[in-house]
KERO-46784 format. One record per atom (N, C-alpha, C): x, z, y. Coordinates in steps of 0.02 Angstrom, whole numbers, padded with zeros to 5 digits, always signed. Layout:
XZY/...
END
This chain:
-00314+00084+00750/-00345+00020+00766/-00313-00036+00726/-00254-00024+00698/-00225-00075+00655/-00225-00049+00584/-00227-00093+00536/-00230-00075+00466/-00162-00093+00435/-00127-00043+00409/-00060-00054+00382/-00061-00103+00324/-00116-00106+00287/-00120-00151+00230/-00123-00224+00253/-00140-00234+00317/-00144-00302+00342/-00080-00325+00377/-00031-00280+00381/+00031-00296+00416/+00072-00346+00376/+00087-00404+00404/+00130-00452+00368/+00198-00420+00356/+00230-00437+00301/+00293-00406+00284/+00350-00440+00321/+00348-00436+00386/+00400-00462+00429/+00426-00404+00471/+00487-00412+00495/+00517-00360+00537/+00476-00350+00600/+00461-00287+00615/+00428-00268+00677/+00362-00306+00688/+00321-00310+00638/+00257-00345+00646/+00200-00297+00635/+00143-00313+00664/+00085-00270+00655/+00022-00310+00673/-00035-00283+00653/-00099-00315+00666/-00138-00276+00718/-00162-00311+00768/-00205-00281+00820/-00271-00319+00819/-00321-00293+00851/-00387-00325+00847/-00420-00331+00916/-00461-00381+00923/-00501-00388+00984/-00574-00400+00965/-00620-00380+01010/-00691-00383+00995/-00717-00455+00999/-00761-00472+00952/-00786-00541+00950/-00831-00558+01010/-00861-00507+01042/-00903-00519+01100/-00868-00502+01166/-00805-00485+01161/-00765-00475+01221/-00773-00408+01254/-00749-00404+01317/-00747-00342+01355/-00771-00355+01426/-00788-00301+01461/-00809-00308+01531/-00795-00243+01568/-00792-00246+01634/-00781-00187+01675/-00848-00155+01691/-00854-00090+01675/-00915-00052+01688/-00899+00001+01741/-00938+00001+01795/-00926+00048+01851/-00966+00112+01845/-01010+00117+01797/-01054+00175+01791/-01038+00220+01732/-01011+00192+01678/-00998+00230+01618/-00942+00281+01631/-00945+00337+01594/-00894+00389+01600/-00868+00406+01531/-00812+00443+01529/-00784+00463+01465/-00828+00517+01434/-00825+00522+01368/-00863+00573+01332/-00826+00639+01339/-00858+00688+01372/-00825+00752+01385/-00813+00792+01322/-00845+00774+01267/-00833+00809+01204/-00764+00793+01176/-00736+00737+01198/-00671+00716+01172/-00615+00717+01224/-00633+00712+01288/-00582+00707+01340/-00598+00753+01398/-00546+00784+01425/-00554+00827+01483/-00522+00793+01543/-00546+00811+01603/-00517+00783+01664/-00558+00726+01692/-00540+00706+01753/-00574+00652+01787/-00537+00586+01776/-00574+00535+01761/-00546+00468+01752/-00582+00421+01799/-00546+00388+01844/-00579+00345+01894/-00608+00282+01864/-00668+00264+01885/-00698+00201+01863/-00668+00144+01906/-00675+00082+01883/-00712+00060+01824/-00671+00065+01760/-00708+00061+01704/-00676+00059+01638/-00685-00011+01609/-00632-00035+01577/-00638-00096+01538/-00660-00075+01468/-00722-00094+01448/-00749-00071+01385/-00769-00130+01341/-00776-00116+01277/-00798-00166+01230/-00872-00182+01241/-00890-00244+01234/-00960-00264+01240/-01001-00230+01185/-01055-00194+01204/-01095-00159+01153/-01124-00205+01100/-01127-00270+01114/-01155-00318+01066/-01103-00340+01014/-01043-00312+01019/-00990-00330+00971/-01012-00315+00899/-01002-00363+00856/-01020-00354+00785/-00959-00349+00739/-00902-00373+00763/-00842-00371+00722/-00780-00376+00766/-00722-00361+00735/-00658-00366+00769/-00616-00419+00734/-00582-00459+00774/-00541-00513+00748/-00468-00492+00749/-00434-00499+00693/-00364-00478+00688/-00318-00530+00721/-00267-00504+00753/-00216-00547+00783/-00148-00516+00771/-00096-00558+00767/-00028-00534+00753/+00017-00554+00812/+00021-00511+00863/+00058-00528+00924/+00130-00548+00913/+00166-00515+00866/+00236-00532+00857/+00244-00602+00827/+00197-00620+00784/+00201-00685+00751/+00172-00740+00793/+00113-00727+00823/+00078-00779+00860/+00094-00782+00934/+00115-00726+00963/+00127-00724+01035/+00190-00684+01051/+00249-00706+01029/+00311-00668+01041/+00328-00663+01115/+00298-00706+01157/+00311-00704+01229/+00256-00665+01266/+00216-00626+01229/+00157-00594+01258/+00173-00550+01318/+00227-00511+01314/+00241-00467+01370/+00257-00506+01434/+00287-00566+01425/+00299-00608+01483/+00234-00631+01515/+00184-00648+01474/+00118-00667+01499/+00086-00608+01535/+00095-00548+01507/+00066-00488+01537/+00092-00476+01607/+00157-00489+01617/+00187-00477+01684/+00161-00527+01736/+00130-00582+01713/+00103-00631+01759/+00034-00612+01785/+00003-00561+01755/-00063-00540+01778/-00059-00511+01848/-00110-00522+01890/-00109-00496+01958/-00122-00420+01960/-00095-00388+02011/-00106-00316+02020/-00155-00309+02078/-00219-00302+02063/-00269-00297+02115/-00338-00283+02086/-00385-00267+02130/-00453-00252+02107/-00503-00303+02133/-00479-00362+02154/-00523-00415+02176/-00552-00451+02115/-00600-00494+02127/-00635-00527+02072/-00589-00569+02028/-00543-00605+02059/-00497-00647+02020/-00451-00605+01976/-00427-00548+02003/-00383-00504+01965/-00419-00474+01905/-00481-00452+01916/-00520-00422+01862/-00533-00474+01807/-00548-00535+01828/-00562-00588+01779/-00500-00602+01737/-00441-00603+01769/-00379-00616+01732/-00366-00562+01680/-00379-00499+01698/-00369-00444+01651/-00419-00448+01594/-00482-00464+01609/-00533-00471+01557/-00515-00528+01510/-00494-00584+01538/-00476-00642+01497/-00418-00625+01449/-00369-00588+01474/-00312-00567+01433/-00337-00522+01376/-00380-00475+01393/-00405-00427+01344/-00450-00461+01293/-00490-00509+01315/-00533-00546+01269/-00493-00582+01216/-00432-00601+01233/-00389-00639+01187/-00346-00595+01143/-00324-00536+01171/-00276-00495+01134/-00300-00424+01119/-00354-00401+01150/-00378-00334+01138/-00356-00285+01191/-00382-00223+01187/-00364-00170+01234/-00290-00152+01227/-00260-00125+01280/-00189-00108+01278/-00175-00052+01228/-00220-00004+01223/-00212+00052+01176/-00280+00065+01144/-00284+00118+01103/-00349+00136+01073/-00400+00154+01127/-00376+00177+01185/-00421+00193+01241/-00455+00260+01234/-00504+00270+01276/-00542+00333+01279/-00612+00322+01252/-00639+00374+01219/-00707+00370+01194/-00755+00377+01253/-00804+00331+01257/-00851+00329+01312/-00915+00368+01294/-00949+00392+01347/-01013+00425+01339/-01066+00371+01331/-01087+00357+01270/-01132+00301+01257/-01203+00312+01282/-01220+00374+01302/-01288+00386+01327/-01302+00347+01391/-01248+00328+01425/-01256+00292+01488/-01272+00218+01478/-01264+00194+01417/-01282+00124+01404/-01334+00119+01348/-01358+00178+01325/-01409+00179+01271/-01471+00218+01293/-01494+00205+01354/-01556+00236+01380/-01555+00312+01373/-01497+00342+01389/-01492+00415+01390/-01479+00447+01323/-01473+00407+01269/-01462+00435+01202/-01388+00426+01184/-01356+00481+01165/-01286+00478+01145/-01282+00456+01072/-01256+00397+01060/-01253+00368+00993/-01183+00375+00965/-01175+00417+00912/-01110+00427+00883/-01097+00383+00822/-01147+00341+00806/-01137+00297+00749/-01088+00241+00765/-01084+00224+00829/-01038+00172+00852/-00996+00199+00910/-00931+00199+00902/-00887+00224+00955/-00867+00167+01001/-00877+00177+01065/-00856+00128+01115/-00796+00156+01153/-00743+00118+01154/-00682+00140+01188/-00672+00100+01252/-00639+00132+01299/-00626+00098+01362/-00560+00121+01393/-00535+00082+01440/-00474+00098+01476/-00487+00087+01550/-00462+00131+01592/-00474+00124+01663/-00436+00064+01693/-00465+00036+01745/-00431-00017+01782/-00365+00010+01809/-00365+00072+01831/-00305+00103+01859/-00248+00102+01808/-00264+00115+01745/-00213+00114+01692/-00185+00044+01683/-00230-00005+01681/-00208-00075+01673/-00161-00095+01729/-00181-00080+01791/-00141-00101+01849/-00073-00067+01848/-00072-00003+01830/-00008+00034+01828/+00039+00004+01776/+00012-00017+01718/+00054-00045+01665/+00080-00115+01685/+00036-00156+01713/+00057-00222+01736/+00112-00215+01789/+00099-00170+01836/+00144-00159+01892/+00214-00138+01870/+00217-00090+01822/+00283-00066+01801/+00320-00119+01759/+00285-00152+01712/+00318-00202+01672/+00339-00262+01714/+00297-00281+01761/+00313-00337+01806/+00376-00324+01845/+00381-00264+01874/+00439-00246+01914/+00503-00241+01872/+00497-00210+01813/+00556-00203+01770/+00580-00271+01746/+00534-00315+01729/+00552-00382+01704/+00583-00423+01761/+00559-00414+01821/+00587-00450+01878/+00660-00429+01889/+00674-00364+01886/+00742-00339+01893/+00786-00366+01837/+00759-00369+01776/+00797-00396+01719/+00815-00469+01732/+00768-00508+01756/+00782-00579+01768/+00834-00588+01824/+00829-00547+01876/+00879-00550+01930/+00948-00532+01902/+00949-00484+01857/+01012-00462+01828/+01042-00519+01787/+01001-00554+01747/+01026-00609+01707/+01050-00667+01750/+01017-00678+01806/+01035-00732+01851/+01089-00712+01902/+01111-00649+01896/+01163-00620+01940/+01145-00627+02014/+01083-00614+02030/+01058-00618+02099/+01069-00551+02134/+01131-00539+02154/+01148-00476+02187/+01110-00469+02253/+01095-00525+02286/+01060-00522+02350/+00989-00494+02341/+00957-00510+02284/+00890-00484+02270/+00894-00411+02247/+00941-00397+02203/+00949-00329+02178/+00965-00280+02234/+01003-00304+02283/+01022-00260+02338/+00963-00240+02382/+00908-00277+02376/+00848-00260+02416/+00806-00206+02382/+00813-00198+02317/+00773-00148+02282/+00814-00089+02256/+00880-00093+02261/+00924-00039+02242/+00962-00016+02303/+00957+00048+02320/+00989+00073+02381/+01032+00133+02366/+01090+00133+02397/+01134+00192+02394/+01114+00239+02451/+01104+00303+02434/+01084+00352+02484/+01145+00384+02516/+01133+00422+02569/+01189+00454+02604/+01225+00505+02561/+01189+00533+02512/+01222+00582+02468/+01251+00549+02405/+01262+00483+02411/+01292+00444+02357/+01251+00444+02292/+01187+00454+02299/+01143+00442+02242/+01114+00372+02250/+01071+00352+02204/+01044+00284+02205/+00968+00287+02199/+00934+00249+02242/+00862+00242+02237/+00845+00171+02217/+00788+00163+02183/+00765+00094+02170/+00691+00090+02186/+00670+00030+02203/+00602+00018+02225/+00563-00022+02174/+00503+00001+02159/+00455-00039+02122/+00398-00055+02171/+00385-00118+02181/+00332-00138+02227/+00325-00213+02229/+00278-00238+02268/+00268-00310+02273/+00324-00343+02313/+00337-00406+02297/+00392-00441+02329/+00387-00441+02405/+00326-00451+02431/+00318-00455+02504/+00329-00388+02538/+00333-00333+02499/+00344-00268+02528/+00419-00249+02529/+00459-00286+02492/+00529-00268+02485/+00566-00270+02553/+00550-00320+02594/+00584-00326+02658/+00572-00265+02702/+00509-00240+02700/+00493-00180+02740/+00532-00120+02715/+00535-00113+02649/+00573-00058+02620/+00646-00063+02638/+00674-00123+02635/+00745-00132+02648/+00764-00115+02719/+00718-00128+02766/+00734-00116+02836/+00718-00045+02859/+00663-00015+02833/+00641+00050+02858/+00640+00104+02805/+00641+00085+02741/+00633+00134+02688/+00560+00156+02683/+00545+00198+02636/+00478+00225+02628/+00474+00292+02665/+00426+00298+02709/+00418+00358+02749/+00367+00406+02718/+00383+00470+02716/+00338+00520+02687/+00323+00574+02739/+00263+00605+02733/+00247+00661+02777/+00274+00725+02745/+00260+00783+02776/+00287+00846+02753/+00261+00866+02684/+00204+00837+02664/+00175+00852+02598/+00197+00803+02544/+00240+00756+02563/+00264+00708+02515/+00220+00648+02506/+00170+00640+02549/+00126+00582+02544/+00158+00522+02579/+00150+00464+02548/+00179+00403+02576/+00143+00382+02639/+00181+00370+02693/+00152+00349+02756/+00150+00273+02763/+00185+00238+02720/+00189+00165+02724/+00143+00134+02673/+00079+00133+02688/+00029+00107+02641/+00026+00031+02649/+00069-00003+02610/+00077-00075+02619/+00029-00116+02578/+00003-00088+02523/-00038-00128+02479/-00110-00102+02474/-00122-00040+02491/-00189-00013+02486/-00204+00016+02418/-00170-00007+02366/-00182+00022+02300/-00118+00053+02272/-00069+00013+02258/-00005+00040+02234/+00047+00024+02287/+00069+00075+02322/+00119+00064+02374/+00189+00064+02342/+00238+00034+02375/+00306+00037+02348/+00328+00109+02342/+00361+00124+02289/+00386+00192+02279/+00460+00191+02262/+00496+00235+02293/+00567+00239+02278/+00578+00296+02228/+00625+00286+02183/+00641+00334+02131/+00716+00348+02131/+00734+00409+02118/+00805+00425+02109/+00826+00401+02040/+00879+00364+02037/+00900+00335+01974/+00928+00388+01928/+00964+00437+01956/+00993+00491+01915/+00968+00558+01940/+00953+00603+01894/+00932+00670+01914/+00991+00708+01944/+01050+00693+01920/+01110+00727+01945/+01165+00675+01958/+01196+00677+02016/+01248+00628+02032/+01307+00629+01984/+01316+00685+01948/+01373+00688+01901/+01356+00658+01833/+01300+00624+01828/+01281+00590+01766/+01340+00545+01744/+01353+00544+01678/+01410+00507+01651/+01409+00434+01673/+01350+00402+01671/+01346+00331+01690/+01360+00323+01764/+01338+00372+01804/+01349+00369+01876/+01423+00365+01892/+01464+00399+01853/+01536+00399+01865/+01568+00331+01853/+01533+00288+01816/+01561+00221+01802/+01545+00171+01856/+01500+00188+01902/+01475+00140+01950/+01517+00141+02014/+01541+00083+02033/+01577+00078+02097/+01527+00079+02154/+01548+00106+02211/+01504+00110+02269/+01479+00041+02288/+01414+00036+02301/+01381-00026+02321/+01376-00077+02265/+01388-00056+02202/+01375-00100+02145/+01300-00099+02130/+01271-00157+02115/+01200-00161+02101/+01185-00182+02028/+01235-00209+01993/+01223-00234+01926/+01217-00178+01875/+01262-00130+01876/+01259-00075+01828/+01198-00031+01841/+01182-00015+01904/+01119+00022+01915/+01058-00016+01890/+01058-00083+01897/+01001-00123+01872/+00995-00116+01796/+01052-00116+01761/+01050-00107+01689/+01022-00039+01671/+01041+00012+01709/+01018+00079+01694/+00943+00085+01708/+00918+00050+01759/+00846+00050+01774/+00808+00022+01714/+00831-00034+01688/+00798-00065+01630/+00800-00017+01571/+00857+00013+01558/+00864+00061+01503/+00815+00118+01512/+00811+00146+01572/+00770+00203+01586/+00695+00188+01578/+00673+00131+01605/+00602+00114+01604/+00579+00097+01534/+00618+00056+01497/+00597+00038+01429/+00597+00099+01383/+00649+00141+01388/+00651+00200+01345/+00593+00247+01360/+00577+00255+01424/+00521+00299+01443/+00456+00275+01413/+00444+00210+01416/+00380+00183+01391/+00378+00181+01314/+00435+00171+01282/+00435+00174+01209/+00428+00245+01183/+00445+00295+01226/+00429+00364+01209/+00354+00376+01212/+00322+00348+01264/+00249+00357+01272/+00209+00317+01221/+00233+00256+01208/+00196+00210+01164/+00245+00187+01109/+00256+00230+01060/+00311+00220+01013/+00302+00164+00962/+00358+00142+00937/+00362+00097+00879/+00382+00141+00820/+00341+00142+00768/+00351+00190+00714/+00383+00158+00653/+00434+00190+00625/+00463+00165+00562/+00414+00175+00505/+00408+00126+00462/+00363+00130+00405/+00396+00101+00342/+00382+00132+00285/+00401+00104+00221/+00342+00064+00195/+00351-00001+00183/+00299-00043+00157/+00325-00082+00097/+00279-00097+00052/+00299-00129-00009/+00295-00205-00003/+00350-00238-00020/+00351-00311-00019/+00314-00340-00079/+00307-00406-00080/+00272-00439-00135/+00308-00428-00202/+00373-00415-00198/+00411-00402-00259/+00407-00329-00280/+00363-00291-00246/+00353-00219-00260/+00414-00177-00241/+00455-00203-00195/+00513-00166-00170/+00495-00134-00104/+00511-00069-00097/+00499-00035-00034/+00551-00056+00018/+00528-00070+00077/+00573-00093+00130/+00552-00062+00196/+00600-00052+00241/+00584-00022+00305/+00558-00074+00355/+00508-00053+00393/+00479-00095+00446/+00468-00052+00507/+00463-00084+00565/+00451-00049+00627/+00385-00074+00656/+00336-00030+00661/+00268-00049+00678/+00248-00019+00745/+00232-00059+00795/+00208-00033+00859/+00142+00005+00850/+00131+00055+00892/+00072+00096+00886/+00013+00068+00925/+00024+00018+00967/-00029-00012+01007/-00005-00079+01034/-00050-00115+01065/-00031-00179+01096/+00020-00167+01152/+00010-00113+01190/+00057-00097+01244/+00125-00080+01215/+00127-00043+01161/+00190-00028+01126/+00224-00092+01103/+00183-00139+01077/+00210-00203+01053/+00244-00240+01111/+00213-00241+01169/+00242-00279+01225/+00305-00246+01252/+00307-00180+01255/+00369-00147+01276/+00425-00159+01225/+00406-00163+01161/+00457-00177+01110/+00480-00249+01114/+00435-00295+01132/+00456-00365+01143/+00506-00368+01200/+00493-00331+01254/+00540-00328+01310/+00607-00300+01286/+00603-00246+01247/+00663-00216+01217/+00704-00268+01179/+00669-00310+01139/+00704-00361+01099/+00736-00415+01143/+00704-00431+01198/+00734-00480+01244/+00798-00451+01275/+00796-00388+01294/+00855-00356+01324/+00913-00352+01274/+00897-00338+01211/+00950-00332+01160/+00972-00399+01133/+00938-00453+01153/+00957-00520+01131/+00925-00543+01067/+00881-00502+01037/+00847-00522+00975/+00796-00577+00988/+00769-00579+01048/+00723-00631+01068/+00746-00661+01134/+00729-00724+01145/+00746-00756+01208/+00685-00791+01236/+00673-00780+01300/+00617-00811+01335/+00642-00856+01391/+00604-00910+01403/+00617-00953+01461/+00550-00973+01490/+00551-00985+01556/+00492-01011+01588/+00493-01087+01586/+00436-01116+01569/+00430-01189+01569/+00439-01213+01641/+00483-01262+01650/+00497-01288+01717/+00437-01323+01748/+00388-01341+01707/+00330-01377+01732/+00271-01331+01747/+00251-01291+01698/+00191-01249+01707/+00207-01176+01726/+00270-01155+01716/+00290-01088+01735/+00273-01034+01683/+00241-01053+01627/+00224-01004+01576/+00285-00987+01534/+00286-00925+01508/+00342-00903+01467/+00337-00931+01397/+00394-00946+01368/+00396-00974+01300/+00452-00939+01260/+00437-00923+01198/+00487-00895+01154/+00535-00951+01132/+00598-00947+01152/+00647-01000+01137/+00703-00974+01091/+00688-00920+01055/+00739-00889+01012/+00770-00939+00964/+00729-00982+00934/+00754-01030+00885/+00754-01101+00912/+00757-01109+00978/+00758-01175+01008/+00825-01189+01042/+00837-01251+01057/+00900-01270+01090/+00905-01236+01158/+00967-01220+01177/+00979-01188+01241/+00959-01230+01300/+00953-01296+01289/+00935-01342+01344/+00860-01348+01353/+00819-01308+01315/+00746-01313+01319/+00723-01303+01390/+00678-01347+01414/+00652-01342+01483/+00576-01341+01485/+00543-01379+01440/+00471-01388+01445/+00437-01376+01377/+00373-01357+01381/+00330-01365+01323/+00324-01440+01310/+00310-01459+01248/+00307-01531+01232/+00256-01567+01275/+00196-01537+01283/+00145-01570+01324/+00164-01570+01397/+00198-01517+01419/+00219-01514+01490/+00274-01566+01503/+00318-01577+01454/+00370-01627+01462/+00341-01696+01472/+00287-01711+01433/+00253-01776+01442/+00222-01782+01511/+00190-01728+01533/+00159-01728+01600/+00211-01735+01655/+00269-01703+01645/+00322-01707+01695/+00349-01779+01700/+00357-01811+01642/+00382-01879+01643/+00333-01928+01675/+00268-01918+01661/+00216-01961+01692/+00216-01950+01767/+00221-01888+01788/+00221-01873+01860/+00281-01905+01895/+00340-01899+01863/+00400-01928+01892/+00396-02004+01895/+00366-02035+01844/+00357-02108+01842/+00312-02130+01899/+00258-02094+01910/+00211-02111+01963/+00243-02104+02032/+00284-02052+02040/+00319-02041+02104/+00366-02098+02118/+00401-02124+02067/+00446-02181+02076/+00408-02243+02095/+00350-02253+02063/+00308-02312+02079/+00285-02308+02152/+00266-02248+02174/+00243-02239+02243/+00299-02254+02292/+00360-02232+02275/+00417-02245+02319/+00431-02320+02325/+00425-02357+02271/+00437-02429+02272/+00386-02466+02314/+00324-02440+02312/+00271-02472+02351/+00280-02460+02426/
END
């Protein structure tokens, strides 16, 4: 879906594309069985059949804070959540190449192979938002040294292993007080969200893991670091960043690292934030994430938000005087 000849000669950059006519959720279309096996739950987010071209975008160059924006998307199947996901996709494209759709369902029963329509399930979108949102939240708590928050999602078990919770904030209190209850078949009995329930995971497969030996009992900071390491590495295995030799303008071959998809790009952006290559901050006024890698450490607002904040503060002072 990306063209290597279009990749700017910058470190870790790549070109992705989005459809000029956008995307929408289709509840009737199914995957093409000639290319994919298995059941995939609807709805699918698919490209608008009226699409005539794809517009190139460079997420690393134009949207270095993209993964932060992705974590702000809601996890739900209500109308507002679906609209937020569609709006994101209309601007940046599908998360991956997606699945080939059976076009006969939108072409009056005729399977048209001249144009391939790809789609991604809503379930896949929600799972990706959910995991990145939870991992980024733990990372932020770790940076802010919020042991009280980390202690609610990281638990020491009776056998001296460690569990961690991925779930919505409002569910954490329930987990902290009662834990997640399972029946004899391993099914979760605490259905708190209706779609994605909180799930606990063992941090280490074996308690004798080398890193486990470094952790003091009831420590939450080192386990939090290992959670981030584990989740980012797992997703970069699934959605890799590939080394490439590309020729510079001077005709010199140079190494570059190219994400394989938009989802790969966002996990790599997260990776860069963790390693310190990129720095993100939330605007104190609008709450949106901003790339502040090359900005002063005292940065607080977007320029337009700073103006709005000053106007608001001025008006509040005038009101107080009156």
